[in-house]
N, C-alpha and C positions, 0 to 999 in steps of 0.2 A: 463348448468345445465341439459341438456337432458340425461346425463348419469344416474342421480339419478331417472329419470322418469321410467327407465326400471328396477330398482333395487327394490326388495321386501324384506324389512327387516324381515317381518314375515316368509317368506319362508327360508331366511338365518338362522334365529333363530331355526326354526324347523329342518333344516338340521344339525345344530350343536348339537342339543339335540339328534337327532337320531344317530349321530356319537358317542356321548358320551355314549349312551345306549347300543351300540354294546358290546357284551360280549368277543370280541377278546382281547387278552392280549397286543397287540401292539398299541391299539388305544390311550391310555393315553400318553405313551412316544412319539408317533408321534405328538400328539397335542402339547405337551410341546416343542418338537423339532421345531415345526412350529411357536410357539408363542414367545419363549424366544428370538431368534435373532431379531425378529420384535420389541419386547418390548425394547431390548437393544438399537436398532437404534433410536427409538422414544425418549427414555430417554436421549440419547446422544445429539439429536437435542434440547431437552428441556434444558439441561445443557448449551449447546453452546449459545442458545438464552438468557438464564439468564446471562451468563458472558458478552455477547456483549451489553446487555441492561443497564449495569451499567455505570454510569457517569465516565468519565476519572478522574483520580486524579487531583487536582488543581496544576497548575504550578506556580512556584515561579519565579518572574522576579526580578533580582537584577539590581540596577542602581548604576553606579559609582558615588561616591561623591568626590568632591575635596575641599581642604581648601579654604576659602574665600580669603586667602592671596596669592593664586597662581597667578603668573605673566603671562603676555601674552606670553613671551618667553617659559615658562614651558608648557603652553597650546599648542603652536605651536610644541614644541618638542614631546609632547605626541601624537599629531595628526600625525606627521611625522612617529613616531614609529608604530602607529596603521596602517598607510597606508603601511609601509614596510611589516608588518605581513600579511595584506590583499593581497598585491601583491604576496608575496611568496605562499600564499594559492591558489590564482588564477593560478599561474604558475604550482604548483603541480597538480592542477585539470586538466589543459591543457595537461600536460605530461601524466597523467593517461588516458585521453581520446585518446591521440595519441597512447599510448601503446595498448589500447583496439582496436583501429582502425587497427593497424598493426596486432594484433592477429586474427582479423576476415578477413584480407586480403585486407584492403583498402589502397589506396595510399595516405597517410596522407600528404606527402610533396606537392603533386599536389593540394590537396584540400586547403592546407594552402596558396599556391601561388595564387590560384584562389580567395580565400577570401581576400587576401591582395590587389590584382588587383581590385577587386570589391570595396573595401573600398577606394582605391585611386581614382577610378572613381567618387564615391559619394562625396569625399572630393573636387575634382576638380569641380564637378557640383555645390556644395555648395559655393565654393569660387567664381565661375563664376557668380552665381546668386546674390551673395552679392555685386558684383561690380556694 
């Protein structure tokens, strides 16, 4: 707050009044040219703050419902189908990451080999600790 210690609002107001009292023709357009962009920027920040302070719209969460007469086999079939869809989505995501890695110049095959080797070491360590 040391900045405002050196500011005199009385002197600033008197300077503004003396500027406005000048009889030159260009003083009012220059004042407007200085104030309008500043006012537009401040108003834009105000609108942005008002927009971001609004609560997000409520989200609706749907739950699947199944008939009470559904059998265990039907449940297992639905679970298997859902798992296949999830596996396909994960595979597409992996392929997208690989394509991105290739696009930026990474050796994705080497990275994948190293990850598989690391996973194999961890699995061996886990199986060795379990014995």
